[in-house]
C-alpha positions in Angstrom: -84.3 37.7 19.3 -81.1 35.9 18.3 -78.7 35.5 21.1 -75.0 36.4 20.9 -72.8 33.4 21.6 -70.0 33.9 24.1 -67.7 30.9 23.8 -65.7 30.2 26.9 -62.7 27.8 26.5 -62.4 25.1 29.2 -58.7 24.5 29.4 -56.7 27.4 30.6 -59.8 29.6 31.3 -61.9 27.3 33.6 -59.6 24.4 34.3 -56.2 26.0 35.2 -54.4 23.5 33.0 -51.1 23.6 34.9 -50.5 19.9 34.4 -50.8 20.0 30.6 -52.8 17.4 28.7 -53.8 14.3 30.7 -56.4 12.9 28.4 -59.8 14.0 27.2 -61.7 13.0 30.4 -59.0 13.8 32.9 -59.0 17.3 34.4 -56.6 17.2 37.4 -56.0 20.9 38.1 -58.2 23.3 40.1 -60.3 25.9 38.4 -58.9 29.4 37.8 -59.8 31.4 40.9 -63.2 33.1 40.5 -64.2 31.5 37.2 -67.0 29.4 38.6 -68.6 32.4 40.3 -68.2 34.4 37.1 -70.0 31.7 35.1 -72.9 31.7 37.5 -73.1 35.5 37.6 -72.8 36.0 33.9 -75.4 33.3 33.2 -77.8 34.8 35.7 -77.3 38.4 34.6 -77.0 37.9 30.8 -78.2 34.4 29.6 -81.4 33.5 31.3 -84.3 33.4 28.8 -86.3 34.9 27.3 -85.1 38.5 27.3 -81.4 38.1 27.8 -79.0 38.8 25.0 -76.3 36.1 25.4 -75.9 32.3 25.3 -72.8 30.9 27.1 -71.1 28.0 25.4 -68.2 26.1 27.0 -66.0 24.5 24.5 -62.6 22.7 24.3 -60.5 20.8 21.8 -61.3 17.9 24.1 -65.0 18.2 23.4 -65.0 15.9 20.4 -63.7 12.9 22.4 -66.1 10.4 24.0 -67.0 11.4 27.5 -65.2 14.7 27.5 -68.2 17.0 27.6 -69.6 14.9 30.5 -66.3 15.2 32.2 -66.3 19.0 31.9 -69.8 19.2 33.4 -68.8 16.9 36.3 -65.7 19.1 36.8 -67.8 22.2 37.0 -70.2 20.7 39.5 -67.3 19.2 41.6 -65.8 22.7 41.8 -69.0 24.4 42.9 -71.1 25.2 39.9 -74.8 24.9 40.8 -76.0 22.0 38.6 -79.1 24.1 37.5 -76.7 26.2 35.4 -75.9 23.2 33.2 -79.3 23.5 31.6 -78.6 27.1 30.5 -75.0 26.5 29.2 -74.3 24.7 25.9 -71.4 22.3 25.5 -70.8 22.0 21.7 -68.6 19.4 20.1 -66.7 22.1 18.2 -65.9 25.8 18.8 -69.2 27.5 18.0 -69.6 30.5 15.6 -69.3 33.0 18.5 -69.8 36.7 18.8 -67.0 36.6 21.4 -64.4 34.0 22.4 -62.7 33.9 25.8 -59.6 31.8 25.4 -56.2 31.6 27.0 -54.5 31.0 23.7 -55.5 33.9 21.5 -54.3 37.3 20.3 -56.8 40.1 19.9 -56.4 41.4 16.4 -56.5 45.2 16.3 -56.9 45.6 12.5 -53.2 46.0 11.9 -50.7 43.4 10.8 -47.7 45.3 12.2 -46.3 43.4 15.1 -48.5 40.4 14.5 -45.6 38.0 13.7 -43.8 39.0 16.9 -47.0 38.6 18.9 -47.4 35.0 17.5 -43.7 34.0 17.9 -43.4 35.5 21.5 -46.8 34.3 22.7 -47.0 32.5 26.1 -50.2 31.5 27.8 -50.8 33.2 31.1 -50.2 30.1 33.2 -46.7 29.7 31.7 -45.5 33.2 32.4 
Protein backbone atom coordinates (compact mmCIF):
# COMPACT_ATOMS: atom_id res chain seq x y z
CA UNK A 1 0.00 0.00 0.00
CA UNK A 2 1.40 3.36 -1.00
CA UNK A 3 1.24 5.89 1.80
CA UNK A 4 -0.15 9.38 1.33
CA UNK A 5 2.42 12.00 2.25
CA UNK A 6 1.33 14.76 4.62
CA UNK A 7 3.93 17.53 4.40
CA UNK A 8 4.13 19.68 7.52
CA UNK A 9 6.03 22.96 7.21
CA UNK A 10 8.44 23.70 10.05
CA UNK A 11 8.53 27.51 10.20
CA UNK A 12 5.19 29.04 11.11
CA UNK A 13 3.50 25.70 11.75
CA UNK A 14 5.82 23.99 14.25
CA UNK A 15 8.33 26.75 15.09
CA UNK A 16 6.19 29.82 15.80
CA UNK A 17 8.58 31.94 13.72
CA UNK A 18 7.81 35.21 15.48
CA UNK A 19 11.44 36.39 15.26
CA UNK A 20 11.68 35.94 11.49
CA UNK A 21 14.70 34.32 9.85
CA UNK A 22 17.69 33.89 12.15
CA UNK A 23 19.66 31.43 10.03
CA UNK A 24 19.15 27.85 8.90
CA UNK A 25 20.14 26.26 12.21
CA UNK A 26 18.74 28.88 14.56
CA UNK A 27 15.17 28.38 15.79
CA UNK A 28 14.73 30.80 18.71
CA UNK A 29 10.95 30.84 19.05
CA UNK A 30 8.71 28.43 20.97
CA UNK A 31 6.56 25.91 19.14
CA UNK A 32 3.00 26.70 18.17
CA UNK A 33 0.87 25.59 21.14
CA UNK A 34 -0.30 21.98 20.79
CA UNK A 35 1.71 21.16 17.67
CA UNK A 36 4.15 18.72 19.31
CA UNK A 37 1.25 16.75 20.78
CA UNK A 38 -0.51 16.83 17.41
CA UNK A 39 2.59 15.40 15.68
CA UNK A 40 2.78 12.55 18.20
CA UNK A 41 -0.95 11.80 18.04
CA UNK A 42 -1.15 11.97 14.24
CA UNK A 43 1.91 9.77 13.88
CA UNK A 44 0.60 7.20 16.39
CA UNK A 45 -2.89 7.12 14.93
CA UNK A 46 -2.15 7.39 11.21
CA UNK A 47 1.50 6.77 10.34
CA UNK A 48 2.79 3.72 12.17
CA UNK A 49 3.52 0.86 9.75
CA UNK A 50 2.43 -1.37 8.25
CA UNK A 51 -1.30 -0.73 7.92
CA UNK A 52 -1.44 3.03 8.34
CA UNK A 53 -2.29 5.24 5.41
CA UNK A 54 -0.06 8.30 5.88
CA UNK A 55 3.60 9.26 6.06
CA UNK A 56 4.44 12.51 7.87
CA UNK A 57 7.21 14.62 6.36
CA UNK A 58 8.48 17.77 8.05
CA UNK A 59 9.99 20.18 5.55
CA UNK A 60 11.25 23.74 5.40
CA UNK A 61 12.98 26.04 2.98
CA UNK A 62 15.82 25.79 5.52
CA UNK A 63 16.10 22.00 4.99
CA UNK A 64 18.61 22.30 2.14
CA UNK A 65 21.20 24.08 4.30
CA UNK A 66 23.91 22.13 6.15
CA UNK A 67 22.82 21.13 9.63
CA UNK A 68 19.29 22.48 9.30
CA UNK A 69 17.43 19.17 9.36
CA UNK A 70 19.45 18.11 12.40
CA UNK A 71 18.56 21.44 14.05
CA UNK A 72 14.85 20.86 13.37
CA UNK A 73 15.04 17.40 14.96
CA UNK A 74 16.87 18.80 18.01
CA UNK A 75 14.25 21.55 18.28
CA UNK A 76 11.43 19.01 18.30
CA UNK A 77 13.09 16.92 21.01
CA UNK A 78 13.96 20.02 23.06
CA UNK A 79 10.30 21.01 22.99
CA UNK A 80 8.96 17.64 24.05
CA UNK A 81 8.72 15.32 21.06
CA UNK A 82 9.51 11.76 22.08
CA UNK A 83 12.72 10.90 20.14
CA UNK A 84 11.19 7.58 19.03
CA UNK A 85 8.94 9.53 16.66
CA UNK A 86 11.93 10.78 14.66
CA UNK A 87 12.29 7.27 13.18
CA UNK A 88 8.75 7.47 11.80
CA UNK A 89 8.93 11.02 10.43
CA UNK A 90 10.83 11.95 7.28
CA UNK A 91 12.82 15.20 6.94
CA UNK A 92 13.32 15.68 3.18
CA UNK A 93 15.71 18.20 1.64
CA UNK A 94 12.91 19.69 -0.47
CA UNK A 95 9.14 19.92 -0.22
CA UNK A 96 7.96 16.40 -1.04
CA UNK A 97 5.29 15.48 -3.61
CA UNK A 98 2.57 15.50 -0.98
CA UNK A 99 -1.04 14.45 -0.90
CA UNK A 100 -1.60 17.31 1.54
CA UNK A 101 0.51 20.27 2.68
CA UNK A 102 0.07 22.01 6.02
CA UNK A 103 1.73 25.40 5.69
CA UNK A 104 1.32 28.86 7.19
CA UNK A 105 1.91 30.56 3.86
CA UNK A 106 -0.65 29.10 1.53
CA UNK A 107 -4.05 29.74 0.04
CA UNK A 108 -6.35 26.81 -0.51
CA UNK A 109 -7.40 26.95 -4.16
CA UNK A 110 -11.14 26.31 -4.52
CA UNK A 111 -11.22 25.76 -8.29
CA UNK A 112 -12.13 29.35 -9.09
CA UNK A 113 -9.78 32.18 -10.02
CA UNK A 114 -12.22 34.90 -8.96
CA UNK A 115 -10.80 36.59 -5.88
CA UNK A 116 -7.43 34.86 -6.17
CA UNK A 117 -5.46 38.05 -6.88
CA UNK A 118 -7.00 39.73 -3.84
CA UNK A 119 -6.23 36.71 -1.69
CA UNK A 120 -2.58 36.86 -2.79
CA UNK A 121 -2.12 40.62 -2.45
CA UNK A 122 -3.91 40.79 0.93
CA UNK A 123 -2.32 37.66 2.40
CA UNK A 124 -0.86 37.83 5.91
CA UNK A 125 0.46 34.79 7.81
CA UNK A 126 -1.41 33.98 11.01
CA UNK A 127 1.45 35.14 13.27
CA UNK A 128 1.43 38.64 11.69
CA UNK A 129 -2.31 39.30 12.11
